[in-house]
N, C-alpha and C positions, 0 to 999 in steps of 0.2 A: 504494500500500500504506500510505502514511503516513496517508491519510484514514480508513482502516478502523480504525486504532488511535488516532485523535484523541480528545482529551478531550471535545470537544463531542458527537461521535457516541456515545460510550459513555454519557455522562450523558443524552443525549437518548433513547436506547433504554431506559435504566433508568427515566426519567420516564414514557415512554409505557407501558411494561409495568406500572409501579406504578399509573398512572391506570386502565388497563384492569382490573387486578385489583381496585382500589377500586370501580370501577363495578359489576363483577359481584357483589362482596360486598354492596354496597348494594342492587342490583337483586334478588338472591336473598333477602336478609335473613338472612344466616348469623349475624351477630353483633348483640347488643343495642347500643343507641346509645352507652353509656358505653365499652364495649370497642372499638367502632368508632372513636371519637375517639382512644382510646389507640393503636390500630393505625395510624391516619393520622399521629399524632404520631411514632410509631416510624419510619414510612416517610420522613417529612420529615427526621428526624434522620439516618437512614442515608444519604439522598440528600445532605445537607449534608456528612456525613463523607466520602462518596465524592468530593464536589466538592473538599474540602480536601486529600484524599490525592492527587488527580490534578493539583493545581496545580503548575506548573513552579517549580522552585527559583529564587530570585533570587540565590543565591550563585554565585560563579564556581566552577566545578568544576575543581579542580586535583588531579591525581593523580600519584603518583610512578610512574615507569617504571623497571623494572629491566633492566639490560643484563647478560645472562648470558654 
């Protein structure tokens, strides 16, 4: 179950889906070139943002426990 939620798998699936979407947008010719480049730039930025959000923290996680 840990592999299904792993960072590499989630980012890999997102990259493949983005590449397939980009391929079909280019193949069909939905967008003009300047908008297409902007859309690709947004996809790359979103992928990098997702990569940074899923990075494990280097800090030691210390939490307080409450004894009730």
